[in-house]
N, C-alpha and C positions, 0 to 999 in steps of 0.2 A: 489606635493606641499610640499615644505620644507622651514622652516623659519631659519634665521640665528641664531645659538645658542647664539651669543654674543649680539643680539638685546635686548634692554631694553623696556619692555612693560609699557604703560601708561593706567591704569584702570580707570582713573578719569571720563571718559565719558561712561563707560559700567557698568550697574547695573542689579541687579536681585531682583524681588519682591516676589519670592517664589510662593507657590501654595495656591490659595484662596480656601476656603471651600464653599459649596453651589452650586446651579445650575449655577449662573452667566448668565442666559439667558436673552434675550430681549434687549441687548445693542445696536446692530447695525441692520439695516434693512436686511431682508433676503427674500428668495423666489423670487417673481416677481417684487420687488421694482425696479423702474427705476431711483431712486435718487442715484447719485454717492457718496456713503458714504463708509467709510473704512470698509473692512472686511464684511464677511457674505453675500455679494451679489452674487447670483449664476450667473455663466456665461450665458450671453444671457437672463437672467431674468427668466429662466424656467428649470434649470438643477438641479434636486433634488439630494442632497447628495454629490455634487462635489463642493469643494471650490477652488476658484482661488485667487492668490495674487492680492489684489485690493488696491486702495489708495483713499484717500480723495481728491476730485477734487475741490470743491468750499467751502471755509471756512465757509460761511454763512449757508451752509446746514449741518454743523457738529451737531451731536446730543449732547445733554447735558447728565449728568450722569444718569438721569432716576431713576425710583423707582421700576420697575418691575424686577422679577427674581433676588431678592436681594442675595448677597453673603457676606460672612464675610470679611470685610476689615481690621479687627484687625490683621490679619496675613500678611498684605501686606507691612510691614516694609521691608526696604532693607536688603537683606541677604549678607553673606560674600562669595558668590559663586565664586567670581573672586579674592579673597584676595591672593591666592597663585600664581597668574599669574605674574611672574616677568621678565622672559626672553624668548627668542626664543626657548630655550630648552623646557620650559614649554609648549609653543605653539605646538611644535612637538609631545608632549606626551598627551596633554589634549585638547579635542575639545572646552572646555570653553575658554581656553587660546588662542587657535587658533582664536576664535571669536574676542578676544581682539586685537590680532595682525592684523587681517583683518581690523578692525575699525581704528587702528593706521595707517595702510597703506592708507586707503581711506582718512583719515584726511590729511596726508602728501601730497598725490597726488593732492587733490582738493585745498588745500591751495596754492600750487604752481601754479595750473592751473588758479585759479580765482584771486589770488593776493589780493588786498584791498577789493574786493567784497566778499571774503570768510568769513563766520562765521561757526564755527563747529556746528554740531547738538548738542542739549542739552544732548541727551543720546541715546545709544542703550540699550533698556530695555527688558530683558527676563522675562517671567512669566509662571505660570502654572494655567490652568483652567480659570482664569479671572483676569482682572486688570482694574483699572480706568485710563483713559487717558484724555488728553485735548480735544479729539474728542468723548468723551463718554465712555461707558463701553465696553471693548473688552473681548471676550471669546476665548477659544481655537479654535473655528470653523473658526475664521476670517482669519487665515493665516498671514504671515508677512505684515506689512503695515507701512507707514509713516504718522504721524499726523502733519500737518503744524502749528496747533495752539500752540503746545508745542515743535515743532521741534524735535520730538523723533521718533525713529524707534522701533516698538514693534514686539516682536518675541516670540512665543511659540515654543520651539525647537522640540516638538513632531510633529510639522507640517511635517517635512521632511520624517519621517518614516510613520506616520499614513496617511497623505494625499498625499504628492508628490509621494512617492514611492508606497504607498498602493492604494489609490483610483485612482490616475492618472497614475500609472505604470511608474513613472519617474525614473531618474537615482539615484544612491546611492553613487557616488564618493565623495571624500573629498572636491572637489572644487564646489560642488553644493551650499552649504550654502554661501560661499564667493560670488558667482554670485548673489544670492538672496539679500544679504546685499548690494552689489554694486548697484543693481537695485534700492533698496529702498533709498540708499544714493543719487542716481541720482535724486529722487524726492525732496530730500532736496536741491540739487543744483538748480533744477527748481524753487523751492520756493524762493531761494535767488535771482534768476535772473528774477523773475516775470512771468515765463512761465505759471504757474498754472492759472493766471488770464486770459489767452487766451482761456481757455476751455469753449466753448459754447455748442457744440453738444456732446452728450454723448453716442450714439450708432451708429454703422455702420462701414464698413471697412475703411472709410476715415474720421471718426469723429475726433473731437479734442481729445476726450478721448483716442482713439487708438494712435493718434500722440504723446500724452504725454507719454503713456506707451512704445511705440517703442523708443522714445528719451531716456527714462530711461535705456532701454536695450543697446542703443548705448553708453550711458555714462558708463555703466558697462563694455562694451568692451574697452572704452578708458582707464579705470583704469587697466584692465587686461593686456593691452598692456605695461603699464609702471610700473606695480606693483613691478617688481624686482629691480627698481631703487628707490623705496620709502625708507625713512630712519626714524630712531627713533630720539629722541631729541639730542642724542650724535653723530649723523652722521653715525651710523651703518645701513647698508641696512637691511630691515626687511625680505624680501623674499630671500631665497637662490636659489630657483628654482620654476618655474611654467612650467609644462611639457605640451606636446601636448595632453596627456591624460586628463589633467586638463581642458584645453580649450574645449575638446570634452565633458567633463562633463557639462560645462556651456552651450554649444550648445544643448546638450540633454535635459537639464533642461528647456531651453527656448522653445524647441519643445514641451515638455510635458504640458506647461501652455499656449499654443496657444489656442485661442477661438475655432477654428475648432476641434482641438484635444480633448478638453474638451467636446464639443458637441458630438463628435463621441464616446467618452468613456461612455457618459451617455445613448447612444442608440438613441439620437435625431438626426434629420437631421441637416446638416450643414446649418446655416442661417446667412450669413454675416451681415445682417441688425441688428442682435442682438449683434454683437461683441462690446466689450469695451476695449480689450487689443491688438487685432490683431491676425492674423493667426500664426501658428507655423512657416511657411516659412518666414513671415515678421519679427517675433521676432528674428529668427536666422540671417536674412539678416542684421538687424540693429545692433545686437551685433557684427557681423563680420565687419560692417562698422566702428564702433568705434575701434575695435581691429586692423584693417588694416590701417585706416586713422588717427585715434587719434586726432581729433580736434572738437571743439564745432561747427564750421561751417559745417563740414561733418555730424554732428548729428542733423542738423536743419530739423526735420521731418515736421515742419509747412511750409517749403518753397518748398515742392514738393508733387506731387500727385502720385509719383512712390514709394508707400509704400511697 
């Protein structure tokens, strides 16, 4: 993965809240909760210690700020983490600036794909330890997620090393985070298109929750297919190259966060009736569908039982 050195980066939608002090616990549901809330929900409702990338499914079930597990919010003012991200050269040298370039590419791709229906996300926000969100308090345990209430993607960047590569034995390639960001951006697109309102069933291999997640994987594949054609505000292409190895990184990441893979990693038996995100094979299939077919119609996981 290489960015065009001449590309100009727009940091207006990417921000950092720094590292909060204190425990930050108790924000989102954990353990065996069956409520589809962002972050902290264990795969299948009973996998101790393994966090998966989850999303908020029904806005009315979003938790408020809460009072338990307080942490110091005085340190949560926006930092200057991304202030030096100016060009594609910066993105090639600094993973923070790479994150900005990926967001810019997603913005350009989906604005072209949706036309008048498109609205940009409010922010991609990175944080450490804990942060307040429109969907309640998030801690480092929750993994990346999208909150539809404030239309923001939240990301503790330690997730990739500590959880994805560590606990889940996932890949470590440079394109792993772009895949995750593209998946979460896919949830923003679903929010804009009203797809989240179609979610009624929350567990099972063909549940609405699984369909929503697989569609977000498909949308990530759509973006990856066209990422090298996305442009900055001056018409310069953003990506100079996305290699076969990059796509393999994305596929390996999709595999590592499949519900069956997480259940196996935990030592539990594979139980499809507890799935909320889909099997490893299904996640790979739908990323590939988006990558090879590149259309919203092809990504309609609600229109088929062949998941």
